[in-house]
KERO-437899 format. One line per field, with one value per residue: residue number from 1; residue in three letters; chain; x, y, z of N, C-alpha, C in turn. Coordinates in steps of 0.001 Angstrom, whole numbers. Layout:
N
pos <- (NUM, ...) $
code <- (Ala, ...) $
unit <- (A, ...) $
n_c1 <- (X, ...) $
n_c2 <- (Y, ...) $
n_c3 <- (Z, ...) $
ca_c1 <- (X, ...) $
ca_c2 <- (Y, ...) $
ca_c3 <- (Z, ...) $
c_c1 <- (X, ...) $
c_c2 <- (Y, ...) $
c_c3 <- (Z, ...) $
END
This chain:
154
pos <- (1, 2, 3, 4, 5, 6, 7, 8, 9, 10, 11, 12, 13, 14, 15, 16, 17, 18, 19, 20, 21, 22, 23, 24, 25, 26, 27, 28, 29, 30, 31, 32, 33, 34, 35, 36, 37, 38, 39, 40, 41, 42, 43, 44, 45, 46, 47, 48, 49, 50, 51, 52, 53, 54, 55, 56, 57, 58, 59, 60, 61, 62, 63, 64, 65, 66, 67, 68, 69, 70, 71, 72, 73, 74, 75, 76, 77, 78, 79, 80, 81, 82, 83, 84, 85, 86, 87, 88, 89, 90, 91, 92, 93, 94, 95, 96, 97, 98, 99, 100, 101, 102, 103, 104, 105, 106, 107, 108, 109, 110, 111, 112, 113, 114, 115, 116, 117, 118, 119, 120, 121, 122, 123, 124, 125, 126, 127, 128, 129, 130, 131, 132, 133, 134, 135, 136, 137, 138, 139, 140, 141, 142, 143, 144, 145, 146, 147, 148, 149, 150, 151, 152, 153, 154) $
code <- (Met, Asn, Ala, Asp, Ala, Thr, Ala, Ala, Gly, Asn, Thr, Ile, Arg, Glu, Val, Tyr, Ala, Tyr, Leu, Arg, Val, Arg, Asp, Ala, Ala, Ala, Ala, Ile, Ala, Phe, Tyr, Val, Arg, Ala, Phe, Gly, Ala, Thr, Glu, Ser, Tyr, Arg, Leu, Ser, Glu, Pro, Ser, Gly, Arg, Val, Gly, His, Ala, Glu, Leu, Lys, Phe, Gly, Asp, Thr, Val, Val, Met, Leu, Ser, Glu, Glu, Phe, Pro, Glu, Phe, Glu, Ile, Lys, Gly, Pro, Gln, Thr, Leu, Gly, Gly, Thr, Thr, Phe, Ser, Ile, His, Leu, His, Val, Asp, Asn, Ala, Asp, Ala, Met, Ile, Ala, Arg, Ala, Val, Glu, Ala, Gly, Ala, Val, Leu, Val, Arg, Ala, Ile, Ser, Asn, Gln, Phe, Tyr, Gly, Glu, Arg, Gly, Gly, Val, Val, Arg, Asp, Pro, Phe, Gly, His, Glu, Trp, Leu, Ile, Gly, His, Glu, Ile, Glu, Asp, Val, Asn, Ala, Lys, Glu, Met, Gln, Arg, Arg, Tyr, Thr, Ala, Met, Phe, Thr) $
unit <- (A, A, A, A, A, A, A, A, A, A, A, A, A, A, A, A, A, A, A, A, A, A, A, A, A, A, A, A, A, A, A, A, A, A, A, A, A, A, A, A, A, A, A, A, A, A, A, A, A, A, A, A, A, A, A, A, A, A, A, A, A, A, A, A, A, A, A, A, A, A, A, A, A, A, A, A, A, A, A, A, A, A, A, A, A, A, A, A, A, A, A, A, A, A, A, A, A, A, A, A, A, A, A, A, A, A, A, A, A, A, A, A, A, A, A, A, A, A, A, A, A, A, A, A, A, A, A, A, A, A, A, A, A, A, A, A, A, A, A, A, A, A, A, A, A, A, A, A, A, A, A, A, A, A) $
n_c1 <- (-3819, -2904, -3942, -4281, -4635, -7064, -8744, -8661, -10258, -9229, -9488, -8814, -10864, -11119, -9030, -8128, -6915, -5926, -5929, -4204, -4546, -3877, -6429, -8927, -11401, -10690, -8996, -10775, -12376, -10399, -9749, -12146, -12300, -9823, -9590, -12101, -13356, -15966, -17733, -18717, -19527, -19015, -17699, -17883, -16452, -17987, -16426, -15731, -13601, -12618, -13244, -13494, -13830, -15210, -14330, -15122, -13258, -13733, -14613, -13397, -12847, -11460, -10296, -10253, -8904, -8577, -5440, -4553, -2833, -2750, -3151, -1026, -1479, -538, -30, 1525, 2451, 3102, 4980, 6923, 6994, 5987, 5687, 4655, 2866, -165, -1725, -3455, -5267, -6260, -8370, -7199, -4252, -2751, -4707, -5822, -3647, -3134, -5527, -5304, -3032, -3967, -5855, -4260, -2234, 1239, 3504, 5477, 6825, 7151, 4784, 5206, 5997, 6224, 8355, 6873, 4550, 2781, 1549, 2426, 2647, 3659, 2066, 2021, -202, -1761, -1611, 420, 438, 1390, 562, 528, -263, -1684, -2172, -2873, -755, 253, 37, 2023, 3764, 4935, 7517, 8621, 8489, 10339, 12649, 12882, 13155, 15569, 17237, 17327, 19303, 21647) $
n_c2 <- (-584, 2774, 4453, 7221, 7943, 6687, 8009, 10518, 10311, 8973, 6353, 3654, 2319, 845, -312, 434, -659, 1469, 1753, 3241, 3821, 3678, 3936, 3035, 1729, -455, -1704, -2408, -4258, -6187, -7032, -8180, -10307, -11666, -12133, -12505, -10376, -8136, -5367, -2703, -12, 2892, 6176, 8398, 10892, 13240, 12933, 10314, 9508, 7734, 8620, 7428, 4131, 1155, -2088, -5447, -7926, -10915, -10539, -8129, -4701, -2978, 41, 2212, 4344, 6465, 7701, 10949, 13248, 15988, 16321, 15069, 12334, 9290, 6235, 2912, 2468, 4990, 5730, 3839, 1401, -442, -91, -1862, -4895, -6636, -9026, -11855, -14156, -17273, -20115, -21872, -21411, -22095, -22362, -19761, -18137, -19150, -18361, -15558, -15086, -16037, -14073, -11926, -11105, -10980, -13494, -13196, -14411, -17789, -20224, -21817, -23858, -22249, -21175, -20155, -21532, -21438, -21929, -20318, -17593, -14842, -12358, -9785, -7297, -5951, -3233, -2595, -3274, -5506, -8795, -10985, -14234, -16760, -19889, -21575, -24190, -25349, -24844, -22587, -21552, -18400, -18631, -20960, -20139, -18030, -19523, -21071, -19012, -17806, -19997, -20007, -18196, -19240) $
n_c3 <- (27991, 28319, 31191, 31349, 28669, 28099, 29892, 28787, 26642, 24466, 23575, 21535, 19146, 16749, 14041, 10767, 7622, 5016, 1752, -943, -4311, -7856, -10138, -8761, -9200, -10801, -8983, -6928, -8309, -8787, -6115, -5360, -7201, -6748, -3950, -2945, -1730, -637, -1811, 165, -91, -2229, -2761, -5289, -7386, -9713, -12000, -11878, -10355, -7515, -4314, -1857, -678, 722, 1545, 2352, 3795, 4674, 7984, 8209, 7531, 4832, 3723, 844, -1650, -4571, -5847, -4776, -5835, -5510, -2853, -1751, -1554, -2335, -4077, -4072, -6724, -7706, -5818, -6135, -4811, -1842, 1729, 3496, 4336, 3903, 5881, 5123, 6765, 6087, 5131, 3319, 2135, -147, -2160, -2144, -2854, -5412, -6635, -6463, -8054, -10502, -10932, -11488, -9765, -8727, -7913, -5134, -2993, -2855, -1737, 1391, 4277, 7385, 10123, 12224, 12399, 10300, 6999, 4147, 1737, -402, -2338, -4854, -5625, -8645, -8196, -6588, -3873, -1241, -196, 2386, 2605, 4438, 6245, 9323, 10429, 12627, 16154, 17625, 20401, 21819, 22975, 21793, 19162, 19173, 19747, 17399, 15538, 16326, 15857, 13105, 12531, 13320) $
ca_c1 <- (-3885, -2558, -5136, -4426, -5181, -8468, -9450, -8698, -11132, -8411, -9561, -8863, -11988, -10843, -7942, -8415, -5950, -6489, -5084, -4229, -4231, -4248, -7561, -9611, -12441, -10006, -8500, -11927, -12715, -9346, -9874, -13323, -11922, -8668, -9700, -13489, -13824, -17241, -17766, -19807, -19959, -17962, -18046, -17184, -16632, -18655, -15472, -15539, -12506, -13139, -12723, -13487, -14586, -14986, -14428, -15089, -12444, -14264, -15224, -12522, -13030, -10302, -10713, -9482, -9193, -7658, -4391, -4896, -1527, -2901, -3129, 108, -1967, 72, 15, 2807, 2919, 3731, 6121, 7923, 6976, 5200, 6472, 3960, 2147, -1400, -1754, -4754, -5266, -7321, -8506, -6326, -3356, -2382, -5810, -5990, -2533, -3388, -6628, -4777, -2138, -4838, -6543, -3312, -1175, 2556, 4032, 6710, 7463, 6403, 4183, 5975, 5731, 7033, 8750, 5899, 3378, 1857, 1922, 2060, 3460, 3393, 1773, 1901, -1340, -1403, -1579, 1649, 345, 1780, -352, 1022, -1441, -1291, -3089, -2170, -476, 479, -43, 3376, 3776, 5946, 8849, 9076, 8670, 11615, 13701, 13010, 13634, 16981, 17942, 17519, 20466, 22857) $
ca_c2 <- (773, 3817, 4988, 8634, 8038, 6325, 9096, 11687, 10045, 8514, 4907, 3185, 1390, -23, 101, 57, -404, 2385, 1623, 4283, 3144, 4232, 3222, 2359, 826, -1689, -2344, -3030, -5450, -7187, -7576, -9057, -11499, -12379, -12484, -12677, -9217, -7590, -3908, -2164, 1175, 3789, 7565, 8776, 12239, 13200, 12462, 8873, 9245, 7203, 9326, 6517, 2887, 197, -3482, -6414, -9129, -11625, -9585, -6963, -3640, -2307, 1240, 2387, 5533, 6805, 8650, 12365, 13899, 17368, 16279, 14199, 10966, 8533, 4791, 2258, 2606, 6307, 5783, 2849, 265, -293, -314, -2780, -6020, -7004, -10469, -12518, -15476, -17942, -21557, -22617, -20422, -22541, -22025, -18307, -17597, -19516, -17501, -14200, -15085, -16175, -12787, -10919, -10812, -11554, -14248, -12601, -15479, -19031, -20752, -22839, -23938, -21263, -21508, -19645, -22400, -21116, -22176, -19077, -16980, -13423, -11893, -8337, -7042, -5084, -1831, -2430, -3695, -6890, -9558, -12228, -15089, -17972, -20607, -22228, -25621, -25791, -23789, -22402, -20490, -17361, -19110, -21874, -19337, -17338, -20522, -21381, -17816, -17709, -21107, -19673, -17334, -19906) $
ca_c3 <- (27492, 29276, 31846, 31004, 27317, 28191, 30579, 27913, 25502, 23362, 23453, 20150, 18955, 15616, 13160, 9389, 6561, 4013, 580, -1965, -5566, -9155, -10722, -7655, -9693, -11204, -7757, -6269, -9095, -8538, -4754, -5373, -7963, -6193, -2532, -2538, -969, -1063, -1719, 979, -826, -2705, -3028, -6517, -7916, -11019, -13013, -11696, -9411, -6256, -3150, -707, -812, 1802, 1143, 3446, 3639, 5830, 8912, 8303, 6546, 4262, 3005, -371, -2461, -5651, -5515, -4860, -5761, -5052, -1387, -1410, -1343, -3422, -3901, -4316, -8108, -7816, -4900, -6527, -3899, -622, 2948, 4393, 3759, 4591, 6109, 5068, 7395, 5331, 5359, 2417, 1527, -1496, -3065, -2221, -3629, -6815, -7091, -6624, -9225, -11672, -11113, -11949, -8794, -8999, -6785, -4608, -2227, -3031, -515, 2098, 5713, 8095, 11493, 13183, 12423, 9224, 5612, 3486, 712, -613, -3689, -5046, -6510, -9784, -7768, -5827, -2472, -997, 634, 2977, 2701, 5135, 7128, 10431, 10323, 14004, 17162, 18152, 21413, 21589, 23360, 20744, 17953, 19328, 19608, 15973, 14855, 16667, 15195, 11693, 12398, 13846) $
c_c1 <- (-3559, -3833, -5352, -5034, -6669, -9265, -9596, -9603, -10396, -8400, -9681, -9955, -11722, -9650, -8283, -7187, -6652, -5534, -5297, -3763, -4502, -5350, -8267, -10680, -11827, -9478, -9630, -12303, -11683, -9524, -11091, -12962, -10868, -8900, -11131, -14010, -15198, -17227, -18967, -20390, -18751, -18555, -17210, -17482, -17390, -17740, -15264, -14430, -13106, -12448, -12634, -14319, -14268, -15275, -14385, -14261, -12807, -15000, -14464, -12784, -11669, -10841, -9766, -9875, -8224, -6480, -4967, -3595, -1615, -2933, -1994, -340, -1524, 98, 1373, 3328, 3627, 5001, 7221, 8027, 6127, 6067, 5790, 3295, 879, -1404, -3184, -4587, -6483, -7392, -7508, -5453, -2968, -3452, -5953, -4867, -2718, -4479, -6135, -3883, -2955, -5552, -5590, -2244, 124, 3022, 5382, 7505, 6577, 5887, 5052, 5573, 6725, 7282, 7703, 4565, 2349, 2423, 1494, 3042, 3031, 3108, 1734, 757, -938, -1268, -414, 1607, 712, 871, 342, -215, -1015, -2434, -2269, -1979, -127, 415, 1324, 3342, 4965, 7360, 9433, 9324, 10011, 12779, 13952, 13584, 15138, 17797, 18192, 18792, 21740, 23263) $
c_c2 <- (1720, 4424, 6452, 8797, 7709, 7448, 10318, 11470, 9541, 7000, 4521, 2133, 391, 533, -417, 283, 487, 2400, 2785, 3646, 4038, 3351, 2357, 1390, -509, -2437, -3058, -4316, -6561, -7831, -8482, -10377, -12330, -12910, -12701, -11540, -8804, -6085, -3485, -934, 1929, 5177, 8008, 10223, 12139, 12701, 10947, 8524, 8841, 7914, 8432, 5300, 2008, -1199, -4358, -7616, -9990, -10620, -8271, -5978, -3099, -1132, 1486, 3700, 5605, 7569, 10063, 13140, 15342, 17470, 15384, 12784, 10159, 7055, 4219, 2401, 3943, 6369, 4781, 1678, 559, -607, -1287, -3893, -6234, -8518, -10958, -13907, -16209, -19423, -22353, -21622, -20811, -22112, -20514, -17666, -17926, -18624, -16081, -14101, -15199, -14853, -11671, -10505, -11482, -12278, -13662, -13638, -16708, -19535, -21859, -22829, -23042, -21673, -21110, -20403, -22111, -21597, -20940, -18644, -15541, -13168, -10368, -8118, -6090, -3604, -1558, -2853, -5171, -7525, -10842, -13077, -16397, -18637, -21371, -23712, -26217, -24587, -23685, -21262, -19558, -17844, -20034, -21118, -18598, -18312, -20836, -20201, -17647, -18775, -20811, -18862, -17977, -21049) $
c_c3 <- (28629, 29850, 31497, 29609, 27328, 28821, 29689, 26703, 24285, 23217, 21990, 20062, 17838, 14850, 11768, 8516, 5545, 2828, -365, -3260, -6766, -9696, -9679, -8141, -10118, -9979, -7029, -6998, -8870, -7162, -4625, -6044, -7237, -4792, -2063, -1675, -1482, -842, -889, 311, -1336, -2923, -4220, -6873, -9233, -12140, -12956, -10730, -8062, -5094, -1933, -1073, 376, 1284, 2381, 2998, 4832, 6707, 8986, 7176, 6129, 3460, 1836, -1040, -3620, -5062, -5656, -4732, -5267, -3522, -873, -1042, -2554, -3072, -4241, -5740, -8303, -6984, -5259, -5573, -2686, 583, 3898, 3610, 4568, 4698, 6056, 5661, 6843, 5684, 4538, 1649, 102, -2503, -3225, -3030, -5114, -7402, -7367, -7858, -10507, -11988, -11533, -10958, -9241, -7745, -6369, -3832, -2325, -1685, 75, 3566, 6439, 9546, 12526, 13140, 11347, 7902, 4856, 2426, 539, -2091, -3689, -6021, -7633, -9430, -6824, -4373, -2345, 42, 1089, 3233, 3344, 5879, 8168, 10147, 11679, 14928, 17840, 19167, 21175, 21915, 22284, 19440, 18009, 19179, 18142, 15188, 15092, 15927, 13710, 11469, 12916, 12947) $
END
């Protein structure tokens, strides 16, 4: 970390993914069903619109809220897609992907062994977010990973 940033009080302590969705209550229920997430808490308006919720995926917190178009807070369904993927590193990717699909996710990329030492695939949840789900099958160092990556293009 840059010493000037630390001295200025700008030390990063944690990073959280913050998902924006249509129908946060349904999204929370899906993440519990599909991935075994646990809800820590939620803040709801009197109308029921979820302003903030926190879910635990293992030891990791993922934050979530409804779309708030009045504040330009929009989710993938409104935007027509997402620009990122969340990676879940699990014990058994085959089982987790099957669980997610059974809960309503769409399989985007079938599970297979990858050059970087993981077995994984990609699903899209009903709210438009993509999840790369994988488990380690071998420990691959950066040099070997680059060699394999380069070989894919030759």
